[in-house]
C-alpha positions as CSV (number, residue, x, y, z in Angstrom):
1,M,98.6,62.7,74.2
2,E,97.6,63.6,77.8
3,D,96.6,67.2,78.5
4,R,99.2,69.1,80.5
5,F,99.3,72.8,81.4
6,A,102.7,74.5,82.1
7,F,103.4,77.7,84.1
8,L,106.5,79.6,85.0
9,T,106.3,80.3,88.7
10,E,108.2,82.2,91.4
11,W,108.4,81.2,95.1
12,Y,110.1,83.4,97.8
13,D,112.3,81.2,100.0
14,P,112.3,82.9,103.4
15,T,115.2,80.8,104.7
16,A,117.6,81.7,102.0
17,A,115.9,85.1,101.3
18,L,115.9,84.2,97.6
19,L,113.3,84.2,94.8
20,R,113.3,80.7,93.3
21,R,111.8,79.8,89.9
22,Y,110.0,76.6,89.0
23,Q,108.0,75.2,86.2
24,L,104.7,74.0,87.4
25,F,102.9,71.3,85.4
26,Y,99.2,70.5,86.0
27,Y,97.5,67.4,84.7
28,P,93.7,68.0,84.5
29,K,92.9,64.3,84.0
30,D,93.8,63.3,87.6
31,G,94.5,66.7,89.2
32,S,98.2,65.9,89.7
33,V,101.1,68.3,89.7
34,E,104.8,68.3,89.0
35,M,107.5,70.9,89.6
36,F,110.8,71.5,87.8
37,D,113.6,73.6,89.3
38,V,114.6,76.1,86.5
39,K,118.0,77.1,87.9
40,N,119.3,73.7,88.8
41,Q,117.6,72.0,85.9
42,R,116.2,69.1,87.9
43,I,112.9,67.7,89.0
44,F,111.8,69.3,92.3
45,L,108.5,67.5,92.8
46,R,107.7,64.3,91.0
47,R,104.2,64.0,89.6
48,T,101.9,63.8,92.6
49,K,98.1,64.0,93.0
50,Y,97.1,67.2,94.6
51,D,93.4,67.9,95.4
52,N,93.7,71.6,96.3
53,L,94.6,73.0,92.9
54,H,91.8,73.4,90.3
55,P,91.8,74.4,86.6
56,E,90.0,77.7,87.4
57,D,93.0,78.7,89.7
58,L,95.4,78.6,86.7
59,F,95.9,82.0,85.2
60,V,98.8,84.4,85.0
61,G,98.9,86.8,87.9
62,N,97.3,84.4,90.4
63,R,99.0,83.0,93.5
64,V,98.5,79.3,94.2
65,N,99.4,77.1,97.2
66,V,101.1,73.8,96.3
67,F,102.1,71.7,99.4
68,S,102.3,74.9,101.5
69,R,104.5,76.7,99.0
70,Q,102.9,79.9,97.7
71,L,103.7,80.1,94.0
72,N,103.1,83.2,91.9
73,L,102.1,82.3,88.3
74,I,104.2,84.8,86.3
75,D,103.9,83.4,82.7
76,Y,102.6,80.5,80.6
77,G,105.2,77.7,80.3
78,D,104.4,76.8,76.7
79,Q,102.3,77.9,73.8
80,Y,99.7,75.2,74.2
81,T,98.9,76.4,77.7
82,A,98.8,80.1,76.5
83,N,96.4,79.2,73.7
84,K,94.2,76.9,75.8
85,L,94.0,79.0,79.0
86,G,94.9,82.5,78.0
87,S,93.1,83.2,74.8
88,K,89.6,83.9,76.2
89,K,90.5,85.0,79.7
90,E,89.2,88.6,79.9
91,R,89.4,91.0,82.8
92,T,86.8,93.7,83.4
93,L,86.0,96.3,86.1
94,A,82.7,95.8,87.9
95,L,81.8,98.8,89.9
96,I,78.9,98.5,92.4
97,K,77.3,101.9,93.1
98,P,76.4,103.2,96.6
99,D,72.6,102.5,96.5
100,V,73.1,98.7,96.1
101,V,76.2,98.0,98.2
102,T,73.8,96.3,100.7
103,K,72.8,93.9,97.8
104,M,76.4,92.8,97.2
105,G,75.6,89.2,98.2
106,D,72.9,88.9,95.5
107,I,75.1,90.5,92.9
108,L,78.0,88.2,93.7
109,E,75.7,85.2,93.4
110,S,74.8,86.3,89.8
111,I,78.5,86.8,89.0
112,Y,79.5,83.3,90.3
113,S,76.6,81.6,88.6
114,S,77.8,83.1,85.3
115,N,81.2,81.3,85.7
116,L,83.1,84.5,86.3
117,I,85.5,84.8,89.2
118,V,86.3,87.8,91.4
119,T,90.1,88.2,91.5
120,K,90.2,91.6,93.3
121,A,87.6,93.5,95.4
122,K,87.7,96.6,97.5
123,M,85.1,98.9,99.1
124,T,86.2,102.5,98.6
125,K,85.0,106.0,98.8
126,L,85.6,108.1,95.7
127,T,86.5,111.8,96.0
128,C,84.2,114.6,95.0
129,N,85.9,115.3,91.7
130,L,84.1,112.3,90.3
131,V,80.4,112.1,89.5
132,Q,78.3,113.5,92.4
133,F,76.2,110.4,92.9
134,V,79.1,107.9,92.8
135,S,80.8,109.9,95.6
136,S,77.7,110.0,97.8
137,G,78.7,106.8,99.6
138,P,81.0,103.7,99.4
139,V,81.3,101.8,96.1
140,V,82.7,98.3,95.6
141,A,85.2,97.9,92.8
142,M,85.9,94.4,91.6
143,E,88.1,92.8,89.0
144,L,86.1,90.0,87.3
145,M,87.8,87.4,85.1
146,G,86.6,84.7,82.8
147,D,85.8,83.8,79.2
148,E,84.3,87.0,77.7
149,A,84.0,88.6,81.1
150,M,83.2,92.0,79.7
151,S,80.2,91.1,77.7
152,I,78.9,88.6,80.4
153,W,79.1,91.3,83.1
154,R,77.4,93.9,80.9
155,R,74.7,91.4,80.1
156,L,74.2,90.6,83.8
157,L,73.8,94.3,84.4
158,G,71.2,94.8,81.7
159,P,70.1,98.0,79.9
160,V,71.5,101.3,81.4
161,D,68.0,102.5,82.5
162,S,66.6,100.4,85.2
163,A,63.0,101.0,84.0
164,V,63.9,99.7,80.5
165,A,65.8,96.8,82.1
166,R,62.6,95.8,84.0
167,K,60.8,95.5,80.6
168,E,63.5,94.1,78.4
169,A,65.7,92.0,80.8
170,P,63.7,91.3,84.0
171,Q,66.4,88.9,85.3
172,S,69.2,91.5,85.1
173,V,70.6,93.0,88.3
174,R,69.5,96.5,87.2
175,A,65.9,95.3,86.7
176,Q,66.0,93.7,90.2
177,F,67.9,96.4,92.2
178,G,68.1,99.5,90.1
179,T,66.0,102.7,90.4
180,D,66.6,104.7,87.2
181,G,69.3,105.6,84.7
182,I,71.8,106.9,87.3
183,K,71.0,104.7,90.4
184,N,71.4,101.7,88.2
185,V,73.4,99.3,90.3
186,G,76.8,99.5,88.7
187,H,79.2,100.0,85.8
188,G,81.1,97.7,83.5
189,S,84.0,98.4,81.2
190,D,82.9,98.7,77.6
191,S,86.2,97.8,75.9
192,V,89.6,96.1,76.5
193,A,91.3,99.5,76.7
194,A,88.7,100.9,79.1
195,A,89.0,97.8,81.3
196,A,92.7,98.1,81.5
197,R,92.5,101.9,82.3
198,E,89.7,101.5,84.9
199,L,91.3,98.5,86.6
200,E,94.6,100.4,86.8
201,F,92.8,103.3,88.6
202,F,91.3,101.0,91.3
203,F,94.0,98.3,91.5
204,P,97.3,99.9,90.4
205,S,99.8,97.3,89.1
206,T,102.9,99.6,89.6
207,I,103.5,102.4,92.1
208,G,100.5,103.8,93.9
209,H,97.7,102.5,96.1
210,G,94.4,103.3,94.4
211,P,91.5,104.8,96.3
212,S,91.6,104.2,100.0
213,N,89.5,101.6,101.8
214,T,86.5,102.6,103.9
215,A,87.5,101.0,107.3
216,L,86.4,103.1,110.3
217,C,88.5,101.2,112.9
218,T,86.1,102.1,115.7
219,D,83.2,100.0,117.2
220,C,84.1,97.2,114.9
221,T,85.1,93.5,114.5
222,C,86.9,91.6,111.8
223,C,85.4,88.9,109.7
224,I,87.4,86.9,107.1
225,I,85.6,84.8,104.6
226,K,88.2,82.0,104.3
227,P,89.8,80.9,101.0
228,H,87.9,77.6,100.8
229,A,84.6,79.4,101.1
230,V,85.7,82.0,98.4
231,S,86.8,79.2,96.0
232,E,83.5,77.4,96.6
233,G,81.6,80.5,95.5
234,L,80.0,81.0,98.9
235,T,81.0,84.7,99.3
236,G,77.6,86.0,98.0
237,K,75.6,83.7,100.3
238,I,77.7,84.6,103.4
239,L,77.4,88.4,102.7
240,N,73.6,87.9,102.3
241,S,73.4,86.1,105.6
242,I,75.4,88.9,107.3
243,S,73.2,91.6,105.9
244,A,70.0,89.8,106.6
245,A,71.0,89.5,110.3
246,G,71.3,93.3,110.4
247,F,75.0,93.7,110.6
248,E,76.6,96.7,108.8
249,I,79.6,95.9,106.5
250,S,81.6,99.1,106.7
251,A,84.7,97.8,104.7
252,L,85.3,95.0,102.4
253,Q,88.5,93.9,100.5
254,M,90.0,90.8,99.0
255,F,93.5,89.9,100.2
256,N,96.1,87.2,99.2
257,V,97.7,86.6,102.6
258,D,101.3,85.2,102.6
259,R,102.4,82.6,105.1
260,A,104.4,85.1,107.3
261,N,101.4,87.4,107.6
262,A,99.0,84.5,108.3
263,E,101.3,83.3,111.1
264,E,101.5,86.8,112.6
265,F,97.7,87.3,112.4
266,Y,96.9,84.0,114.0
267,E,99.8,84.2,116.6
268,V,97.3,84.5,119.5
269,Y,96.2,80.9,118.8
270,K,99.7,79.5,118.6
271,G,100.2,76.8,121.3
272,V,96.6,77.3,122.3
273,V,94.7,75.8,119.4
274,T,95.9,72.4,118.0
275,E,94.6,73.5,114.6
276,Y,97.0,76.5,114.4
277,P,99.3,75.2,111.6
278,S,96.3,74.1,109.5
279,M,94.6,77.5,110.1
280,V,97.7,79.3,108.8
281,T,97.8,77.0,105.8
282,E,94.1,77.6,105.0
283,L,94.4,81.4,105.3
284,C,97.2,81.6,102.8
285,S,95.8,78.9,100.4
286,G,94.1,81.5,98.2
287,P,92.3,84.8,98.2
288,C,90.1,85.6,101.2
289,M,87.5,88.4,101.7
290,V,88.0,90.5,104.7
291,L,85.1,92.6,106.2
292,E,84.9,95.2,108.9
293,I,81.6,94.8,110.7
294,H,80.6,98.0,112.4
295,G,78.2,98.5,115.3
296,T,77.8,98.7,119.1
297,D,79.2,95.6,120.8
298,A,80.1,94.2,117.3
299,P,82.7,91.7,118.4
300,K,80.4,89.9,120.9
301,S,77.2,89.9,118.7
302,F,79.0,89.0,115.5
303,R,81.0,86.2,117.2
304,E,77.7,84.7,118.4
305,F,76.3,85.0,114.9
306,C,79.3,83.0,113.5
307,G,78.7,80.2,116.0
308,P,81.2,77.7,117.6
309,A,84.5,77.1,115.7
310,D,83.5,73.5,115.0
311,P,80.7,73.5,112.4
312,E,79.5,70.1,113.6
313,I,78.8,71.5,117.1
314,S,77.3,74.6,115.5
315,R,74.9,72.5,113.5
316,H,73.6,70.9,116.7
317,L,73.6,73.9,119.0
318,R,73.2,76.9,116.7
319,P,71.9,75.7,113.3
320,N,71.4,79.2,111.9
321,T,74.9,80.5,112.4
322,L,77.4,81.1,109.6
323,R,79.6,78.2,110.5
324,A,76.7,75.8,110.8
325,L,75.4,76.8,107.4
326,Y,78.7,77.1,105.4
327,G,81.5,75.4,107.4
328,K,83.0,71.9,106.8
329,D,85.4,71.3,109.7
330,K,87.3,73.2,112.5
331,V,89.7,74.7,109.9
332,K,87.5,75.1,106.9
333,N,84.7,76.6,109.0
334,A,83.8,79.3,106.4
335,V,84.7,82.4,108.5
336,H,87.1,83.8,111.0
337,C,85.8,86.3,113.5
338,T,87.5,88.3,116.3
339,D,87.3,86.3,119.5
340,L,88.2,88.9,122.1
341,P,86.3,92.2,122.1
342,E,89.5,94.2,122.7
343,D,91.0,92.7,119.5
344,G,88.3,93.9,117.1
345,V,89.9,97.1,116.1
346,L,93.4,95.5,116.1
347,E,92.4,92.8,113.6
348,V,90.6,95.3,111.4
349,Q,93.7,97.5,111.4
350,Y,96.0,94.6,110.6
351,F,94.3,94.2,107.2
352,F,92.9,97.6,106.3
353,K,95.8,99.7,107.7
354,I,98.9,97.5,107.7
355,L,98.4,95.0,104.8
356,D,96.5,97.6,102.7
357,G,98.9,100.4,103.7
């Protein structure tokens, strides 16, 4: 019998202002999807090949885009799917300490190469009632997910003391970037209960906001690592390129942007850029990583570093720019950056003050 994964999903219909429920079926053999309308008990979408949905996107709590509909996966649709996809999916907190925030790119590279995915991320400043060192600067909190995520992340970190790590686990991130037993790169949850408690602190599932972000909203510009680049595992490489070019990342957070917000954010391009509808679809097709780049004349210098919007042109004229290195076409061009200097603060505020507010 052919493999089929089933999920119960919700979609907010803005026209009717209703929350609609569908069963989503995914066939891994050919990457096709099918949708069933739960309320009206009828087929909503016949089985159709759809290239933009991947097995790694399928987990409860995720939001996926199917033919421009953003579906929230709220439960497994049958026991087979729950057993097959849910049994080993673990979540853990990965906390990156202040001394190595500048090495985020390298650390993310290690995470992605270990088949873990980052489902949430936020740069935040902890208050002084927490450990003195951890409150000395910004930290990056992430939710990692994958088979045995907890043990994989702790193995990636290596022994608690960085000196011991250099002897016993020279490939570990503590061996590479740590200093001692306190300035030791990061922290990982040590049990399922601890992971649940720690993730709830940084990323509350109910009421509350968690620790605030670190956006300065002055002398800044906005950079968005687009969903296609995030799903291709390019986040670490892009962050490395940005840091190597001397730019300061003063805030960082992962967002799932809905269509209405994507349209609003890109409104300045409506009727001006022919790719506007596709740009909106791309921005709400999955999680994106939003950065505040801080510095004098940041909008102008960072825009030059991103290169022309068309990666093909970038590769010919500016081969070392972000879009030349990581972009595919004018829509999937790896990053968005603020175009007009006066919009830098506004774009940063849109994400870090309005959407995160």
